[in-house]
N, C-alpha and C positions, 0 to 999 in steps of 0.2 A: 496712268490717268487719273488727275484730282477731280475734286467735284463732282457732280450729279452726273453719273455717265448717258448716252443718250440712248432711248430704246428706239433699235432698230427696227422691229417687226412684234407685229402682237395676230396671233391666231387663234381660231377658234373662241369660244364663251358664248354669253346671250348676245351677240352680234357679230358673232363665227359668218364666215359662210354658209356652211351648213344649216344655222339657223334662216340665214337669209333666203335659201333652197324651200325650206320649209313654211317660212311667212311665203313665200312666191306660189309654191303648191294649196297653199289656204287659199291664196285670191283667187287659184283659178276654179279652187271649186267653189267658191263662195259665186263665183262667174258663173259657172256651169248649174246652180242653186237659181239663181237671178233669170237665169235663160228658160231653165222647164217650167218658172214660174210664171213665166212672161205668154210662154205657151201655152198655159191654162188659163190665162187670162183670155190669150185669142180665143181661144175654142169656149168661152163665153159668149164671144159675137154672135158667132154661131147659134147657141143656145136663145139669144137675144132676140136674133131678126126671127126665129122660128118663134116666137112667143104668141101664142092667141090673140089676146089684148092688141098687141102690135098690127096683126093680121087684120083681125077685123076693123081696126080704125084705117085702113087702105081703101077702104069703102065710102067712106066717108072724109077721108082726106088723102086722094092719091097723090099729089102732091108733096105733100109734108110727109108722108110715109117715103117719097121714093128719096125726101133731101136726108129723112131718116137711116133708110136702107145703106145709100151712098156713105153716111160720118161714120156707120158703125163697120162697114168696110173696108174703108179708107184707114179707120182707128185699127184695126186689127191685122188684115192681110194686104192694106196696099203698101205700096213700095216704101213708107214712111212710116208702115206700122208695127203694132208689137211683135207681131209674129217675125216679121224681116228683122226687128233688133233680137229677140230673141237668139236667132241663128246667129247675128254677129257676136253677141254675149257669149254662146255656147264655140264660136270658132276662136274670140281671144280665148277663152279656158284652153281648148287644145294647144295652138300655139304657147302659151306658157307653161306648159309641162312638158313640151316636145323642146323646148328652149332648155330648157332647166335638165330636161333628161339628156340630151346632147352634150350639153358643158358635164353633167357627168360622168358620162360615157367618155369624154375626150378625156378626161382626168384620170379615167383607171385608162385610158388604153398606152396613156402616154407614159403611167406609174409601172406596166408591164413590160412596156419597151426597156425602160431603164430595169429594170429586175433583169430581161434577157440579156439586155448589154453587160449590166456588171456581173454577171454568172460565167458568162463567158472569156469577159476581161480576166475573170480569176479564174476558170478553166485554163485557159494560154498560159500566163502566170505558172499556177501548178504543175503541168504538164511539163514544163521549162525549164523548173528544177529540177525534177528527179530525170526526166529522158536524157537532158544535157550536164547531168550531175559529174561525169568524168571531168566533162569539158571544163565544167565552172572550179571543178576540184583545182586542177589543172591550174588557170588563171587563177585564183585562191593563194594557191603555194605562191605562185611569179609572184604575185603582190605585197604574199608575206615576207617576201627574200629581201626585195626592194625597198620595205619597209624597216626592215630590221638594220637596212644599210644608212640608213638617214641620222645625222646626229637628232640627240637628246630634243633640245629645243626645236628642233625644225619639226619633229612630230607632236609636240604640243601645240606649237601653232596651228599645226591642221586638223589635230583635235579637235583645239577650239574654235577653229573657224568654221571645221565642219556641223558640228555642236550646232553655234549659234546660226546659221543659213539654214539648218534642218529645220530650226524652230523658229524661223523669220518666217521658210516656207509655208510650215502648217499655220503660223497664225493667219496668213494672206490666203490660203487655198486649206479651208476646213471641212469642206466637203468630198475633196477628194480621201480624208479619212471615213468620210460615212457611206463613200461608193467602194471601198475598199472591204469595208466590213459587208457591205452586200455583197460584195459578192466572195466571200468567206466559203460557203458552199459549195461554190464551182473551185477556188482554190482548193480546198480539200477532197474534191471528187478527182481533178488535175494534176494531184500531186499521187493519187492513187493510180489514176488510169497511165501514168508515165511512167512507171514501175515498170510495163511491159507494152513502150512505144509501139511495137509492132503487130502488137494484138489487144485487140478491144477489150475493154470491160475491168482490164488491171489482172491482177493475180489470178490464178484462177477462172478467169473468166466471169467473175462475180462485179458486176460498179456497186461502186461504194453508194451512190445515189443519195448526196445531202442538198437538196435543190435552193435553199435560203439558209438566212444565216440561223434560223431558229434550228435545225433539223441540223446543223456543224455542231451550233451549240450544245445542243442536246449528246451528241457523238461525244465530243471532247470532255463535257462532265461527265459523262460514265466509267471514266478514269478515274473518277475522284470519288472519294467518300465521302458522306455526309450521314455518319450516326448520329448516336442519341444525344440531344443537347439539355442541357442542365441551364436553368435559371436560378440566383441567388440573389437575393436583397446585399446591399452595402452599406457602407456609412459614408460614402464618399458625397460630397457636392459639390456644387458651383460657385461662383458669386451671386448671379442672379438666381438662385433655386426658388427663394421666397418671395420671390417679385412676378407678376406675372406682366409678360409682354402690352406694352406701350401701344405697341403696331407692327407692321409687317418686317419694318427691317430690326425691330426690337428678338421679335420670332428668330430670324436666322442669326443674328448675333447671339442669341440663348443657345443656339443649336453648334455654333461654334465651338460656346463653352463646355459642352458636354462633348463634342469631337475631341479638345482638347484634350479631357481624359485619357483617351488612349495615345498618347504621341509616342514620339521616336524613343522619347525616356522614358517612358512608362506602358513597355509591353506587356506587363502584367497584369494591365485592365482591359487588354482588349475585350469587346465585346460589349462593354458597358452602354447602358440608351439611358434616359431619364424620362419619370411620368409624372408630372404636373396637373395638381389637383386645384382648381380652381372652383371656392365655395362662395355665392354671390347673397348679397344681405337678405335677400327673400329664399333663400336654403336651396335655390338651383345652381346643380354642378356642371361643370366641365371639365375634359380633359386635354391634356397636351400631350403628346408622346414623342419624344427628340429621338432621332433614329443617327444615327452616325454611319461613315459610308468607309470603305474595303480598310481594312489592318494590314493584310498581308497579300498584296497586289503580285508577289512572285513568288508566290505557291505551287511547287508542283505535286504530282498523283505522291511520289516518293518522300515527301517533305512534309504535307500534312500533318497540324500539331491540334490544339486543344482552339486554336481560332476559328472562330464560325463564320468571319466575312472577311470571306479571302476567294483566290480569283474561282475558284469549285462554285461557292455560291452566288457568284456573277455568273459563269456559265448556265445556273440551273435558271437564274431568274430570266436569262435574255433568251433559254430554249423556253419559257414558262413553266416551269416546276415547282413545285414545292422545295422548300429547302430548312435547313437546321436554323439558320436565322429568323426565319418567317414563323416557325412555330416557337423560341425562345420570347420573342417578341407577342402573342399571343398570350403564353405564358402568365408573361410579366403583367400584360394587361389584369390578366386574372387575378393574380397576387398583389395587386394596387388594388384590387376593390373596384374597381369598374363596375357599375350596374347597367340594367339593360334601360335603354331609355336617355340617356344621358351623352350629349355629344360630343363626339372626340375629332381631333385632329390629330391627323398623323404627318409628322416636320422632318425630313429626309435629306439628308445630302449626298449625293454621289448613288453607293450600294444601296443607302439606307430610303433615298426616295424610291428607287426600285424595288422594295419591299411595302412600303407606301403605297404605292400605287398597284399594286400584286395581291395586298390582303384589304383594300378598297374594291378591284376587281370583282373578287372570289364571291361578294354578295350577289353577283348575277351567274350563278355557275352552280352545279351539284357537286359540289368540293367538300373534301373533308370539313372545310370551316366554312359551309355556307350558311349553315343553321348557328353562327356564332350571333353572341348576344350582344353582341357590341354597335352602338349606334354612329361610325364612321361614317361624318357628313362634310368632311374636307379633308383635303391633303394638300400640304406644299411641299414640293419636290425643287433643290439647287442643285443645277449642275448633274443630272438625271434623265441616264435614258430611259425613258418610258414606251415607247412605239410599239416595243412589244408585246403589251399589256393584250390579251387576247378578248374581243367581246366589248369592250368598252369598259364603261361605266356605269352604274346604279343611276339612272335620270333623278336627276333634282339635287344628286351630290353637285362637290363644288373641288376642282384639282386645278393650284396653281403651277404651272410648272417654270421657273427661271435656269435662263441658257446664257453664258456668257461666250461674247466672240474669242473666238480662238480658245476656249476651252472643249477638249475631243473628247471631252468623257461622254455627255448629251449624245455622242455623234455613233456609240457604241454599238447602235441596236439597226445601225443600215437604214434606216429611216426617219423621216419627220416624223412629228407627234399630230396626229390626223387632227382635223378640226372638226369638233366634236364640241357640244354645248355645253355640255360638263366642264371640259380643258381649256385653259389661258394657258396658252405658251408667251410668254415674254422674252424676247431675244435682246439683248443690251451690250453694247460696246464699252469694258473696262480692261480692254486684253493691253498685258505686257508683252515683254519676249521671253517671257518662259512656259511654256508648252504647261507645264506642271504648277504653276504662277494661278495661270488661268483660270486654277479650277479649287484654290485658293474661298474660303465663304469669306475672308475679307472684300472678296471682288463680289460676292454674292448680298452682302450687305445691301452693298451701297446701291446692285441692281434695283434690292428690294426699294431703297430710298427712292429711284427714280420709276419703280411700278408706285410707289405710293402716291407720288407726286403728279403722276398721267391723269391725263383727264379721259382715257382711253374707257368707255363704256364696259365693255367685256373686266378689262383691270378692276376696273369700281364696283363691278358686283361683286367680283370674287373680293374682297378687300370687305365689303358690306357683311357677306355671307360670315366672314372671323369673326366682325364686332358680331353680328347678333348672334349668334353662338354664343358668345362669352370669348374664344380665345382670347382676342387681343383688346386694348381702350378698357379693360378694368378702369371701375372707378376707386373711388375710398369705401371702405367697410369690405373687401372682398380678403376672402383668408385662401392663402397660399398655401397649400403643403407638395414635398417633394420626394420622390425616391427614386433611386437609381440603382438598377439591376447588373449584372454580369451576366451573359449568356456564353457558354464553353460549348467545346464538343468533346464526346468522345475521340479521344486520338488514335 
């Protein structure tokens, strides 16, 4: 797709639904306070009528006293009086609260229904795969025999056609991937239960019980080794290391340069990250930490090596656990000399964005890094699943998440990003026919350009924060230095 891609959806941020709910509830509070104040005023009417001077005047002027009494009663407790109005205002407050809560409960109920449906579908699939494994094996052998008799050109045409059809279908129905992932806990439970289809609970009668994506990921992550990591400075550079990013698109473009350090031609550079330090003319300092994504997605528990950015790390992230890549990032920040109070933005692609979100979210919890001295004010993610972050992000922080239509990677947590005041999720359509190609950072540079040009207030607030902290748009006189580190794991 050429040109600036269209933005298809924006959720969260300063103008998101959850903030609208908060504003509505604040309005309800104002109505309730106003109603209470009106009641107090109405009570003063009774005090006025009992005033001694007013009662004495009744003897001197009975007619005007009666008129004053009627006026006070009308203004306070009459049909159009302030006491009646106070009831109306407080009723409006109750109505607003009820409607907001009803909408929230409806959303929660729908989410719970989908959770149950996805789990049930996953369980049925897993149970069928193991319970009917002999029949499936026979069918597979039959198909293999037929396949072996086909001419080579016919097999090649079928393979290419099937691959193209599958990628096109995924492009058109990415939500199916999200539901499949969301049902992964049910899938594992079903696979286990199907081993003994006539006896409940699977082998030994002990259920596996992985009710959600996080627990399923934790179970699989337990098969992997996450040993000690080493963070070492390197002499590597990228073309724009000495240049501060001009805007959001430049920030993502620079991330692509760092990502390219560990491409297929340079596996020896796997685990590299960059930290840029920007010093303004007034001496203020800010830091940009660039975090590339997975280097080895096909890692098995028995083929792990020194690559810290592997499948095992992805599983640990989805399950909400600490991991070696995360520890290495924090160690690199320490070695780079980042000081307390200096603003930091974490910019990540794919797994790198997951790490960025996880590190920021940890400041909400009592974890190993909860007392970290780093002042992480912003996070920018490109093609990263972040809904698995537990507990949300610290109040006042800013998270901008870019997601390309047709990129299935952001869906691999099985959930949409929550609508929160801190996180803005921007979905845009720059998809191509290749599922893998849709995950390319080239598309995310285009998505960043679309975000910059958008007049959506939630997006603009995020970009304004990046600029105010000095991460983008630095003018002349700024000094920029760069350090590139490599994070490796003991095999």
